[in-house]
mmCIF file as Biopython writes it, N, C-alpha, C and O atoms, coordinates in Angstrom:
data_model
#
loop_
_atom_site.group_PDB
_atom_site.id
_atom_site.type_symbol
_atom_site.label_atom_id
_atom_site.label_alt_id
_atom_site.label_comp_id
_atom_site.label_asym_id
_atom_site.label_entity_id
_atom_site.label_seq_id
_atom_site.pdbx_PDB_ins_code
_atom_site.Cartn_x
_atom_site.Cartn_y
_atom_site.Cartn_z
_atom_site.occupancy
_atom_site.B_iso_or_equiv
_atom_site.auth_seq_id
_atom_site.auth_asym_id
_atom_site.pdbx_PDB_model_num
ATOM 1   N N  . ILE A ? 1  ? 117.388 151.419 75.930 1.0 0.0 1  A 1 
ATOM 2   C CA . ILE A ? 1  ? 117.308 150.447 77.346 1.0 0.0 1  A 1 
ATOM 3   C C  . ILE A ? 1  ? 117.956 150.765 78.657 1.0 0.0 1  A 1 
ATOM 4   O O  . ILE A ? 1  ? 118.921 151.519 78.530 1.0 0.0 1  A 1 
ATOM 5   N N  . LEU A ? 2  ? 117.735 150.460 79.665 1.0 0.0 2  A 1 
ATOM 6   C CA . LEU A ? 2  ? 118.221 150.618 79.975 1.0 0.0 2  A 1 
ATOM 7   C C  . LEU A ? 2  ? 118.691 149.997 81.195 1.0 0.0 2  A 1 
ATOM 8   O O  . LEU A ? 2  ? 117.778 149.526 81.873 1.0 0.0 2  A 1 
ATOM 9   N N  . PHE A ? 3  ? 120.349 149.807 81.864 1.0 0.0 3  A 1 
ATOM 10  C CA . PHE A ? 3  ? 121.234 148.681 82.977 1.0 0.0 3  A 1 
ATOM 11  C C  . PHE A ? 3  ? 120.631 149.874 84.059 1.0 0.0 3  A 1 
ATOM 12  O O  . PHE A ? 3  ? 120.559 151.066 83.763 1.0 0.0 3  A 1 
ATOM 13  N N  . GLY A ? 4  ? 120.319 149.434 85.049 1.0 0.0 4  A 1 
ATOM 14  C CA . GLY A ? 4  ? 120.269 149.982 85.891 1.0 0.0 4  A 1 
ATOM 15  C C  . GLY A ? 4  ? 120.379 151.387 85.593 1.0 0.0 4  A 1 
ATOM 16  O O  . GLY A ? 4  ? 119.773 151.839 84.621 1.0 0.0 4  A 1 
ATOM 17  N N  . ASP A ? 5  ? 121.253 152.302 86.500 1.0 0.0 5  A 1 
ATOM 18  C CA . ASP A ? 5  ? 121.239 154.165 86.556 1.0 0.0 5  A 1 
ATOM 19  C C  . ASP A ? 5  ? 121.709 154.396 84.667 1.0 0.0 5  A 1 
ATOM 20  O O  . ASP A ? 5  ? 121.675 155.566 84.285 1.0 0.0 5  A 1 
ATOM 21  N N  . LYS A ? 6  ? 122.109 153.325 83.614 1.0 0.0 6  A 1 
ATOM 22  C CA . LYS A ? 6  ? 122.786 154.001 82.532 1.0 0.0 6  A 1 
ATOM 23  C C  . LYS A ? 6  ? 121.529 153.626 81.585 1.0 0.0 6  A 1 
ATOM 24  O O  . LYS A ? 6  ? 120.826 152.633 81.770 1.0 0.0 6  A 1 
ATOM 25  N N  . LYS A ? 7  ? 121.393 154.335 80.800 1.0 0.0 7  A 1 
ATOM 26  C CA . LYS A ? 7  ? 120.882 154.665 79.741 1.0 0.0 7  A 1 
ATOM 27  C C  . LYS A ? 7  ? 121.295 154.506 78.307 1.0 0.0 7  A 1 
ATOM 28  O O  . LYS A ? 7  ? 122.228 155.279 78.088 1.0 0.0 7  A 1 
ATOM 29  N N  . VAL A ? 8  ? 120.912 153.686 77.055 1.0 0.0 8  A 1 
ATOM 30  C CA . VAL A ? 8  ? 121.495 153.906 76.103 1.0 0.0 8  A 1 
ATOM 31  C C  . VAL A ? 8  ? 120.235 154.389 75.379 1.0 0.0 8  A 1 
ATOM 32  O O  . VAL A ? 8  ? 119.092 153.999 75.620 1.0 0.0 8  A 1 
ATOM 33  N N  . ILE A ? 9  ? 120.624 155.352 74.399 1.0 0.0 9  A 1 
ATOM 34  C CA . ILE A ? 9  ? 119.325 155.074 72.911 1.0 0.0 9  A 1 
ATOM 35  C C  . ILE A ? 9  ? 120.130 155.883 71.740 1.0 0.0 9  A 1 
ATOM 36  O O  . ILE A ? 9  ? 121.108 156.626 71.656 1.0 0.0 9  A 1 
ATOM 37  N N  . ARG A ? 10 ? 118.992 155.213 70.754 1.0 0.0 10 A 1 
ATOM 38  C CA . ARG A ? 10 ? 119.656 155.631 69.153 1.0 0.0 10 A 1 
ATOM 39  C C  . ARG A ? 10 ? 118.679 156.897 68.808 1.0 0.0 10 A 1 
ATOM 40  O O  . ARG A ? 10 ? 117.835 156.801 67.917 1.0 0.0 10 A 1 
ATOM 41  N N  . PRO A ? 11 ? 118.815 157.829 69.408 1.0 0.0 11 A 1 
ATOM 42  C CA . PRO A ? 11 ? 117.386 158.800 68.697 1.0 0.0 11 A 1 
ATOM 43  C C  . PRO A ? 11 ? 117.081 159.107 67.433 1.0 0.0 11 A 1 
ATOM 44  O O  . PRO A ? 11 ? 115.895 159.398 67.273 1.0 0.0 11 A 1 
ATOM 45  N N  . ASP A ? 12 ? 117.837 159.141 66.373 1.0 0.0 12 A 1 
ATOM 46  C CA . ASP A ? 12 ? 117.473 159.362 65.014 1.0 0.0 12 A 1 
ATOM 47  C C  . ASP A ? 12 ? 117.829 157.869 64.469 1.0 0.0 12 A 1 
ATOM 48  O O  . ASP A ? 12 ? 118.830 157.889 63.753 1.0 0.0 12 A 1 
ATOM 49  N N  . LEU A ? 13 ? 117.292 156.669 64.624 1.0 0.0 13 A 1 
ATOM 50  C CA . LEU A ? 13 ? 117.787 155.621 63.846 1.0 0.0 13 A 1 
ATOM 51  C C  . LEU A ? 13 ? 117.849 155.152 62.555 1.0 0.0 13 A 1 
ATOM 52  O O  . LEU A ? 13 ? 118.630 154.370 62.012 1.0 0.0 13 A 1 
ATOM 53  N N  . LYS A ? 14 ? 116.454 156.045 61.970 1.0 0.0 14 A 1 
ATOM 54  C CA . LYS A ? 14 ? 116.538 156.277 60.670 1.0 0.0 14 A 1 
ATOM 55  C C  . LYS A ? 14 ? 117.665 157.087 59.585 1.0 0.0 14 A 1 
ATOM 56  O O  . LYS A ? 14 ? 118.400 156.781 58.647 1.0 0.0 14 A 1 
ATOM 57  N N  . LYS A ? 15 ? 117.401 157.928 60.123 1.0 0.0 15 A 1 
ATOM 58  C CA . LYS A ? 15 ? 118.309 158.929 59.834 1.0 0.0 15 A 1 
ATOM 59  C C  . LYS A ? 15 ? 119.534 158.817 59.768 1.0 0.0 15 A 1 
ATOM 60  O O  . LYS A ? 15 ? 120.170 159.009 58.732 1.0 0.0 15 A 1 
ATOM 61  N N  . ASN A ? 16 ? 120.164 158.401 61.166 1.0 0.0 16 A 1 
ATOM 62  C CA . ASN A ? 16 ? 121.428 158.477 61.626 1.0 0.0 16 A 1 
ATOM 63  C C  . ASN A ? 16 ? 121.740 157.159 62.450 1.0 0.0 16 A 1 
ATOM 64  O O  . ASN A ? 16 ? 121.873 157.313 63.664 1.0 0.0 16 A 1 
ATOM 65  N N  . PRO A ? 17 ? 121.871 155.895 61.936 1.0 0.0 17 A 1 
ATOM 66  C CA . PRO A ? 17 ? 121.672 154.565 62.407 1.0 0.0 17 A 1 
ATOM 67  C C  . PRO A ? 17 ? 122.971 154.237 63.547 1.0 0.0 17 A 1 
ATOM 68  O O  . PRO A ? 17 ? 123.006 153.288 64.330 1.0 0.0 17 A 1 
ATOM 69  N N  . ASP A ? 18 ? 124.048 155.365 63.373 1.0 0.0 18 A 1 
ATOM 70  C CA . ASP A ? 18 ? 125.638 155.093 64.524 1.0 0.0 18 A 1 
ATOM 71  C C  . ASP A ? 18 ? 125.286 155.829 65.092 1.0 0.0 18 A 1 
ATOM 72  O O  . ASP A ? 18 ? 126.188 155.917 65.925 1.0 0.0 18 A 1 
ATOM 73  N N  . ARG A ? 19 ? 124.241 156.887 65.469 1.0 0.0 19 A 1 
ATOM 74  C CA . ARG A ? 19 ? 124.593 157.220 66.322 1.0 0.0 19 A 1 
ATOM 75  C C  . ARG A ? 19 ? 123.927 157.103 68.069 1.0 0.0 19 A 1 
ATOM 76  O O  . ARG A ? 19 ? 122.729 157.278 68.293 1.0 0.0 19 A 1 
ATOM 77  N N  . VAL A ? 20 ? 124.836 156.818 69.058 1.0 0.0 20 A 1 
ATOM 78  C CA . VAL A ? 20 ? 124.510 156.270 70.300 1.0 0.0 20 A 1 
ATOM 79  C C  . VAL A ? 20 ? 124.252 157.551 71.564 1.0 0.0 20 A 1 
ATOM 80  O O  . VAL A ? 20 ? 124.769 158.652 71.377 1.0 0.0 20 A 1 
ATOM 81  N N  . GLU A ? 21 ? 123.805 157.409 72.245 1.0 0.0 21 A 1 
ATOM 82  C CA . GLU A ? 21 ? 124.131 158.302 73.389 1.0 0.0 21 A 1 
ATOM 83  C C  . GLU A ? 21 ? 123.735 157.354 74.561 1.0 0.0 21 A 1 
ATOM 84  O O  . GLU A ? 21 ? 122.834 156.517 74.510 1.0 0.0 21 A 1 
ATOM 85  N N  . LEU A ? 22 ? 124.567 157.618 75.652 1.0 0.0 22 A 1 
ATOM 86  C CA . LEU A ? 22 ? 124.316 156.475 76.799 1.0 0.0 22 A 1 
ATOM 87  C C  . LEU A ? 22 ? 124.300 157.729 77.866 1.0 0.0 22 A 1 
ATOM 88  O O  . LEU A ? 22 ? 124.968 158.750 77.699 1.0 0.0 22 A 1 
ATOM 89  N N  . TYR A ? 23 ? 123.344 157.467 79.101 1.0 0.0 23 A 1 
ATOM 90  C CA . TYR A ? 23 ? 123.533 158.711 80.091 1.0 0.0 23 A 1 
ATOM 91  C C  . TYR A ? 23 ? 123.516 158.006 81.196 1.0 0.0 23 A 1 
ATOM 92  O O  . TYR A ? 23 ? 123.353 156.802 80.997 1.0 0.0 23 A 1 
ATOM 93  N N  . ASP A ? 24 ? 123.681 158.487 82.827 1.0 0.0 24 A 1 
ATOM 94  C CA . ASP A ? 24 ? 123.306 157.785 83.688 1.0 0.0 24 A 1 
ATOM 95  C C  . ASP A ? 24 ? 122.731 158.648 84.909 1.0 0.0 24 A 1 
ATOM 96  O O  . ASP A ? 24 ? 123.142 159.322 85.853 1.0 0.0 24 A 1 
ATOM 97  N N  . LEU A ? 25 ? 121.634 158.259 84.373 1.0 0.0 25 A 1 
ATOM 98  C CA . LEU A ? 25 ? 120.776 158.699 85.183 1.0 0.0 25 A 1 
ATOM 99  C C  . LEU A ? 25 ? 120.719 159.194 86.566 1.0 0.0 25 A 1 
ATOM 100 O O  . LEU A ? 25 ? 119.776 159.821 87.048 1.0 0.0 25 A 1 
ATOM 101 N N  . ALA A ? 26 ? 121.858 158.845 87.192 1.0 0.0 26 A 1 
ATOM 102 C CA . ALA A ? 26 ? 122.040 158.562 89.072 1.0 0.0 26 A 1 
ATOM 103 C C  . ALA A ? 26 ? 122.338 159.550 88.871 1.0 0.0 26 A 1 
ATOM 104 O O  . ALA A ? 26 ? 121.750 160.361 89.585 1.0 0.0 26 A 1 
ATOM 105 N N  . LYS A ? 27 ? 123.438 160.215 87.786 1.0 0.0 27 A 1 
ATOM 106 C CA . LYS A ? 27 ? 124.646 161.419 87.937 1.0 0.0 27 A 1 
ATOM 107 C C  . LYS A ? 27 ? 123.710 162.827 87.424 1.0 0.0 27 A 1 
ATOM 108 O O  . LYS A ? 27 ? 123.779 163.994 87.809 1.0 0.0 27 A 1 
ATOM 109 N N  . ASP A ? 28 ? 122.759 162.128 86.321 1.0 0.0 28 A 1 
ATOM 110 C CA . ASP A ? 28 ? 122.511 163.356 84.969 1.0 0.0 28 A 1 
ATOM 111 C C  . ASP A ? 28 ? 120.683 162.662 85.259 1.0 0.0 28 A 1 
ATOM 112 O O  . ASP A ? 28 ? 120.581 161.650 84.565 1.0 0.0 28 A 1 
ATOM 113 N N  . PRO A ? 29 ? 119.360 162.934 86.033 1.0 0.0 29 A 1 
ATOM 114 C CA . PRO A ? 29 ? 118.754 162.521 85.290 1.0 0.0 29 A 1 
ATOM 115 C C  . PRO A ? 29 ? 118.021 163.573 84.383 1.0 0.0 29 A 1 
ATOM 116 O O  . PRO A ? 29 ? 116.800 163.478 84.507 1.0 0.0 29 A 1 
ATOM 117 N N  . GLY A ? 30 ? 118.437 164.580 83.477 1.0 0.0 30 A 1 
ATOM 118 C CA . GLY A ? 30 ? 117.695 165.296 83.198 1.0 0.0 30 A 1 
ATOM 119 C C  . GLY A ? 30 ? 118.110 164.982 81.338 1.0 0.0 30 A 1 
ATOM 120 O O  . GLY A ? 30 ? 117.706 165.570 80.335 1.0 0.0 30 A 1 
ATOM 121 N N  . GLU A ? 31 ? 118.868 164.056 81.464 1.0 0.0 31 A 1 
ATOM 122 C CA . GLU A ? 31 ? 119.886 163.389 80.689 1.0 0.0 31 A 1 
ATOM 123 C C  . GLU A ? 31 ? 120.253 164.920 79.558 1.0 0.0 31 A 1 
ATOM 124 O O  . GLU A ? 31 ? 119.759 165.203 78.466 1.0 0.0 31 A 1 
ATOM 125 N N  . THR A ? 32 ? 121.008 165.449 80.154 1.0 0.0 32 A 1 
ATOM 126 C CA . THR A ? 32 ? 121.599 166.839 79.054 1.0 0.0 32 A 1 
ATOM 127 C C  . THR A ? 32 ? 123.387 165.881 78.807 1.0 0.0 32 A 1 
ATOM 128 O O  . THR A ? 32 ? 123.929 166.327 77.795 1.0 0.0 32 A 1 
ATOM 129 N N  . LYS A ? 33 ? 124.070 165.006 79.359 1.0 0.0 33 A 1 
ATOM 130 C CA . LYS A ? 33 ? 125.460 164.851 78.987 1.0 0.0 33 A 1 
ATOM 131 C C  . LYS A ? 33 ? 126.030 163.235 78.102 1.0 0.0 33 A 1 
ATOM 132 O O  . LYS A ? 33 ? 126.871 162.372 78.351 1.0 0.0 33 A 1 
ATOM 133 N N  . ASP A ? 34 ? 125.706 163.313 77.746 1.0 0.0 34 A 1 
ATOM 134 C CA . ASP A ? 34 ? 126.267 161.911 76.328 1.0 0.0 34 A 1 
ATOM 135 C C  . ASP A ? 34 ? 127.367 161.952 76.872 1.0 0.0 34 A 1 
ATOM 136 O O  . ASP A ? 34 ? 128.093 162.944 76.948 1.0 0.0 34 A 1 
ATOM 137 N N  . ILE A ? 35 ? 127.706 160.215 77.553 1.0 0.0 35 A 1 
ATOM 138 C CA . ILE A ? 35 ? 128.564 159.695 77.921 1.0 0.0 35 A 1 
ATOM 139 C C  . ILE A ? 35 ? 128.971 158.797 76.808 1.0 0.0 35 A 1 
ATOM 140 O O  . ILE A ? 35 ? 129.984 158.234 77.222 1.0 0.0 35 A 1 
ATOM 141 N N  . ALA A ? 36 ? 128.693 158.356 75.561 1.0 0.0 36 A 1 
ATOM 142 C CA . ALA A ? 36 ? 128.893 157.490 75.042 1.0 0.0 36 A 1 
ATOM 143 C C  . ALA A ? 36 ? 130.095 157.304 74.818 1.0 0.0 36 A 1 
ATOM 144 O O  . ALA A ? 36 ? 130.466 156.174 75.138 1.0 0.0 36 A 1 
ATOM 145 N N  . ALA A ? 37 ? 131.126 158.178 74.253 1.0 0.0 37 A 1 
ATOM 146 C CA . ALA A ? 37 ? 132.554 158.347 73.899 1.0 0.0 37 A 1 
ATOM 147 C C  . ALA A ? 37 ? 133.717 158.032 74.872 1.0 0.0 37 A 1 
ATOM 148 O O  . ALA A ? 37 ? 134.893 157.753 74.641 1.0 0.0 37 A 1 
ATOM 149 N N  . GLN A ? 38 ? 132.697 158.223 76.584 1.0 0.0 38 A 1 
ATOM 150 C CA . GLN A ? 38 ? 133.408 158.040 77.589 1.0 0.0 38 A 1 
ATOM 151 C C  . GLN A ? 38 ? 133.811 156.150 78.034 1.0 0.0 38 A 1 
ATOM 152 O O  . GLN A ? 38 ? 134.769 155.631 78.608 1.0 0.0 38 A 1 
ATOM 153 N N  . TYR A ? 39 ? 132.732 155.676 77.516 1.0 0.0 39 A 1 
ATOM 154 C CA . TYR A ? 39 ? 132.631 154.310 77.254 1.0 0.0 39 A 1 
ATOM 155 C C  . TYR A ? 39 ? 131.730 153.753 76.859 1.0 0.0 39 A 1 
ATOM 156 O O  . TYR A ? 39 ? 130.589 153.590 77.289 1.0 0.0 39 A 1 
ATOM 157 N N  . PRO A ? 40 ? 132.628 153.206 75.361 1.0 0.0 40 A 1 
ATOM 158 C CA . PRO A ? 40 ? 132.831 152.726 74.425 1.0 0.0 40 A 1 
ATOM 159 C C  . PRO A ? 40 ? 132.747 151.369 74.308 1.0 0.0 40 A 1 
ATOM 160 O O  . PRO A ? 40 ? 132.216 151.030 73.250 1.0 0.0 40 A 1 
ATOM 161 N N  . GLU A ? 41 ? 133.184 150.207 75.232 1.0 0.0 41 A 1 
ATOM 162 C CA . GLU A ? 41 ? 132.655 149.370 75.203 1.0 0.0 41 A 1 
ATOM 163 C C  . GLU A ? 41 ? 131.748 149.003 75.657 1.0 0.0 41 A 1 
ATOM 164 O O  . GLU A ? 41 ? 131.295 147.910 75.314 1.0 0.0 41 A 1 
ATOM 165 N N  . PHE A ? 42 ? 130.936 150.030 76.911 1.0 0.0 42 A 1 
ATOM 166 C CA . PHE A ? 42 ? 129.504 149.908 77.194 1.0 0.0 42 A 1 
ATOM 167 C C  . PHE A ? 42 ? 128.428 149.933 76.144 1.0 0.0 42 A 1 
ATOM 168 O O  . PHE A ? 42 ? 127.359 149.327 76.068 1.0 0.0 42 A 1 
ATOM 169 N N  . VAL A ? 43 ? 129.070 150.889 75.279 1.0 0.0 43 A 1 
ATOM 170 C CA . VAL A ? 43 ? 128.016 150.737 74.432 1.0 0.0 43 A 1 
ATOM 171 C C  . VAL A ? 43 ? 128.058 149.964 73.240 1.0 0.0 43 A 1 
ATOM 172 O O  . VAL A ? 43 ? 127.091 149.917 72.480 1.0 0.0 43 A 1 
ATOM 173 N N  . GLN A ? 44 ? 129.031 149.405 73.049 1.0 0.0 44 A 1 
ATOM 174 C CA . GLN A ? 44 ? 128.850 148.626 72.379 1.0 0.0 44 A 1 
ATOM 175 C C  . GLN A ? 44 ? 128.297 146.699 72.801 1.0 0.0 44 A 1 
ATOM 176 O O  . GLN A ? 44 ? 127.763 145.885 72.048 1.0 0.0 44 A 1 
ATOM 177 N N  . ASP A ? 45 ? 128.595 146.591 73.842 1.0 0.0 45 A 1 
ATOM 178 C CA . ASP A ? 45 ? 127.667 145.915 74.476 1.0 0.0 45 A 1 
ATOM 179 C C  . ASP A ? 45 ? 126.184 145.831 74.855 1.0 0.0 45 A 1 
ATOM 180 O O  . ASP A ? 45 ? 125.594 144.797 75.168 1.0 0.0 45 A 1 
ATOM 181 N N  . ALA A ? 46 ? 125.699 146.986 74.789 1.0 0.0 46 A 1 
ATOM 182 C CA . ALA A ? 46 ? 124.618 147.771 74.709 1.0 0.0 46 A 1 
ATOM 183 C C  . ALA A ? 46 ? 124.048 147.209 73.621 1.0 0.0 46 A 1 
ATOM 184 O O  . ALA A ? 46 ? 123.171 146.346 73.657 1.0 0.0 46 A 1 
ATOM 185 N N  . LEU A ? 47 ? 124.441 147.594 72.835 1.0 0.0 47 A 1 
ATOM 186 C CA . LEU A ? 47 ? 123.659 147.607 71.260 1.0 0.0 47 A 1 
ATOM 187 C C  . LEU A ? 47 ? 123.528 146.124 71.127 1.0 0.0 47 A 1 
ATOM 188 O O  . LEU A ? 47 ? 122.364 145.734 71.227 1.0 0.0 47 A 1 
ATOM 189 N N  . LYS A ? 48 ? 124.557 145.071 70.899 1.0 0.0 48 A 1 
ATOM 190 C CA . LYS A ? 48 ? 124.676 143.720 70.903 1.0 0.0 48 A 1 
ATOM 191 C C  . LYS A ? 48 ? 123.513 142.988 71.617 1.0 0.0 48 A 1 
ATOM 192 O O  . LYS A ? 48 ? 123.086 141.887 71.271 1.0 0.0 48 A 1 
ATOM 193 N N  . LYS A ? 49 ? 122.980 143.837 72.808 1.0 0.0 49 A 1 
ATOM 194 C CA . LYS A ? 49 ? 121.654 143.858 73.367 1.0 0.0 49 A 1 
ATOM 195 C C  . LYS A ? 49 ? 120.711 143.492 73.140 1.0 0.0 49 A 1 
ATOM 196 O O  . LYS A ? 49 ? 120.045 142.462 73.239 1.0 0.0 49 A 1 
ATOM 197 N N  . MET A ? 50 ? 120.597 145.375 72.463 1.0 0.0 50 A 1 
ATOM 198 C CA . MET A ? 50 ? 119.490 145.416 71.290 1.0 0.0 50 A 1 
ATOM 199 C C  . MET A ? 50 ? 119.218 145.183 70.351 1.0 0.0 50 A 1 
ATOM 200 O O  . MET A ? 50 ? 118.139 145.381 69.792 1.0 0.0 50 A 1 
ATOM 201 N N  . LYS A ? 51 ? 120.533 144.508 69.816 1.0 0.0 51 A 1 
ATOM 202 C CA . LYS A ? 51 ? 119.817 143.363 68.752 1.0 0.0 51 A 1 
ATOM 203 C C  . LYS A ? 51 ? 118.905 142.223 68.933 1.0 0.0 51 A 1 
ATOM 204 O O  . LYS A ? 51 ? 117.863 141.906 68.361 1.0 0.0 51 A 1 
ATOM 205 N N  . ALA A ? 52 ? 119.600 141.685 69.910 1.0 0.0 52 A 1 
ATOM 206 C CA . ALA A ? 52 ? 119.804 140.403 70.524 1.0 0.0 52 A 1 
ATOM 207 C C  . ALA A ? 52 ? 117.285 140.395 70.705 1.0 0.0 52 A 1 
ATOM 208 O O  . ALA A ? 52 ? 116.452 139.594 70.280 1.0 0.0 52 A 1 
ATOM 209 N N  . LEU A ? 53 ? 117.153 141.659 71.483 1.0 0.0 53 A 1 
ATOM 210 C CA . LEU A ? 53 ? 116.292 142.119 72.086 1.0 0.0 53 A 1 
ATOM 211 C C  . LEU A ? 53 ? 115.036 142.731 70.972 1.0 0.0 53 A 1 
ATOM 212 O O  . LEU A ? 53 ? 113.960 143.228 71.303 1.0 0.0 53 A 1 
ATOM 213 N N  . HIS A ? 54 ? 115.545 142.523 69.622 1.0 0.0 54 A 1 
ATOM 214 C CA . HIS A ? 54 ? 114.641 143.550 68.726 1.0 0.0 54 A 1 
ATOM 215 C C  . HIS A ? 54 ? 113.424 142.296 68.481 1.0 0.0 54 A 1 
ATOM 216 O O  . HIS A ? 54 ? 113.597 141.085 68.617 1.0 0.0 54 A 1 
ATOM 217 N N  . LYS A ? 55 ? 112.269 142.946 68.115 1.0 0.0 55 A 1 
ATOM 218 C CA . LYS A ? 55 ? 111.530 141.853 67.339 1.0 0.0 55 A 1 
ATOM 219 C C  . LYS A ? 55 ? 110.764 143.009 66.156 1.0 0.0 55 A 1 
ATOM 220 O O  . LYS A ? 55 ? 110.094 144.028 66.320 1.0 0.0 55 A 1 
ATOM 221 N N  . PRO A ? 56 ? 111.119 142.463 65.255 1.0 0.0 56 A 1 
ATOM 222 C CA . PRO A ? 56 ? 110.580 143.373 64.072 1.0 0.0 56 A 1 
ATOM 223 C C  . PRO A ? 56 ? 109.035 143.619 64.299 1.0 0.0 56 A 1 
ATOM 224 O O  . PRO A ? 56 ? 108.553 142.950 65.214 1.0 0.0 56 A 1 
ATOM 225 N N  . ASN A ? 57 ? 108.122 144.519 63.580 1.0 0.0 57 A 1 
ATOM 226 C CA . ASN A ? 57 ? 106.974 145.566 63.710 1.0 0.0 57 A 1 
ATOM 227 C C  . ASN A ? 57 ? 106.659 146.105 62.214 1.0 0.0 57 A 1 
ATOM 228 O O  . ASN A ? 57 ? 107.110 147.204 61.889 1.0 0.0 57 A 1 
ATOM 229 N N  . PRO A ? 58 ? 105.920 145.375 61.339 1.0 0.0 58 A 1 
ATOM 230 C CA . PRO A ? 58 ? 105.570 145.635 60.219 1.0 0.0 58 A 1 
ATOM 231 C C  . PRO A ? 58 ? 104.953 146.597 60.486 1.0 0.0 58 A 1 
ATOM 232 O O  . PRO A ? 58 ? 104.882 147.325 59.496 1.0 0.0 58 A 1 
ATOM 233 N N  . VAL A ? 59 ? 104.149 147.238 61.849 1.0 0.0 59 A 1 
ATOM 234 C CA . VAL A ? 59 ? 103.954 148.582 61.844 1.0 0.0 59 A 1 
ATOM 235 C C  . VAL A ? 59 ? 104.397 149.650 62.120 1.0 0.0 59 A 1 
ATOM 236 O O  . VAL A ? 59 ? 103.889 150.767 62.025 1.0 0.0 59 A 1 
ATOM 237 N N  . PHE A ? 60 ? 105.454 149.298 62.504 1.0 0.0 60 A 1 
ATOM 238 C CA . PHE A ? 60 ? 106.278 150.135 63.617 1.0 0.0 60 A 1 
ATOM 239 C C  . PHE A ? 60 ? 108.003 149.765 62.981 1.0 0.0 60 A 1 
ATOM 240 O O  . PHE A ? 60 ? 108.902 149.361 63.718 1.0 0.0 60 A 1 
ATOM 241 N N  . PRO A ? 61 ? 108.167 150.030 61.401 1.0 0.0 61 A 1 
ATOM 242 C CA . PRO A ? 61 ? 109.683 148.955 60.741 1.0 0.0 61 A 1 
ATOM 243 C C  . PRO A ? 61 ? 110.454 149.984 60.684 1.0 0.0 61 A 1 
ATOM 244 O O  . PRO A ? 61 ? 110.366 150.959 59.938 1.0 0.0 61 A 1 
ATOM 245 N N  . LEU A ? 62 ? 111.385 149.698 61.666 1.0 0.0 62 A 1 
ATOM 246 C CA . LEU A ? 62 ? 113.002 150.840 62.076 1.0 0.0 62 A 1 
ATOM 247 C C  . LEU A ? 62 ? 113.742 150.000 61.735 1.0 0.0 62 A 1 
ATOM 248 O O  . LEU A ? 62 ? 114.773 150.399 61.194 1.0 0.0 62 A 1 
ATOM 249 N N  . GLY A ? 63 ? 113.568 148.621 61.881 1.0 0.0 63 A 1 
ATOM 250 C CA . GLY A ? 63 ? 114.923 148.046 61.289 1.0 0.0 63 A 1 
ATOM 251 C C  . GLY A ? 63 ? 116.114 148.399 61.998 1.0 0.0 63 A 1 
ATOM 252 O O  . GLY A ? 63 ? 116.386 149.574 62.243 1.0 0.0 63 A 1 
ATOM 253 N N  . LEU A ? 64 ? 117.006 147.212 62.417 1.0 0.0 64 A 1 
ATOM 254 C CA . LEU A ? 64 ? 118.158 147.829 63.148 1.0 0.0 64 A 1 
ATOM 255 C C  . LEU A ? 64 ? 120.190 147.066 61.884 1.0 0.0 64 A 1 
ATOM 256 O O  . LEU A ? 64 ? 120.680 145.994 61.528 1.0 0.0 64 A 1 
ATOM 257 N N  . VAL A ? 65 ? 120.435 148.223 61.804 1.0 0.0 65 A 1 
ATOM 258 C CA . VAL A ? 65 ? 121.499 148.356 61.070 1.0 0.0 65 A 1 
ATOM 259 C C  . VAL A ? 65 ? 122.698 147.725 61.729 1.0 0.0 65 A 1 
ATOM 260 O O  . VAL A ? 65 ? 123.097 148.254 62.766 1.0 0.0 65 A 1 
ATOM 261 N N  . ASP A ? 66 ? 123.521 146.331 61.118 1.0 0.0 66 A 1 
ATOM 262 C CA . ASP A ? 66 ? 123.788 145.357 61.482 1.0 0.0 66 A 1 
ATOM 263 C C  . ASP A ? 66 ? 125.423 146.577 62.038 1.0 0.0 66 A 1 
ATOM 264 O O  . ASP A ? 66 ? 125.695 147.623 61.447 1.0 0.0 66 A 1 
ATOM 265 N N  . ARG A ? 67 ? 126.149 146.067 63.137 1.0 0.0 67 A 1 
ATOM 266 C CA . ARG A ? 67 ? 127.107 146.879 63.506 1.0 0.0 67 A 1 
ATOM 267 C C  . ARG A ? 67 ? 128.361 145.699 63.615 1.0 0.0 67 A 1 
ATOM 268 O O  . ARG A ? 67 ? 129.498 146.034 63.948 1.0 0.0 67 A 1 
#
């Protein structure tokens, strides 16, 4: 999910649902430096928004882990 220049992803949702990565696309367009540990409140807010926006799909059943 994008928040302006920030991008939050959960790259391995099925095997590692707690893994979250945050990138500042303005400073790091190649997404080479995960800055999630530096912004834990931003990440938690993003996860809440991801969960609120998630729509289950029977064809692509990822599901979200309650956090």
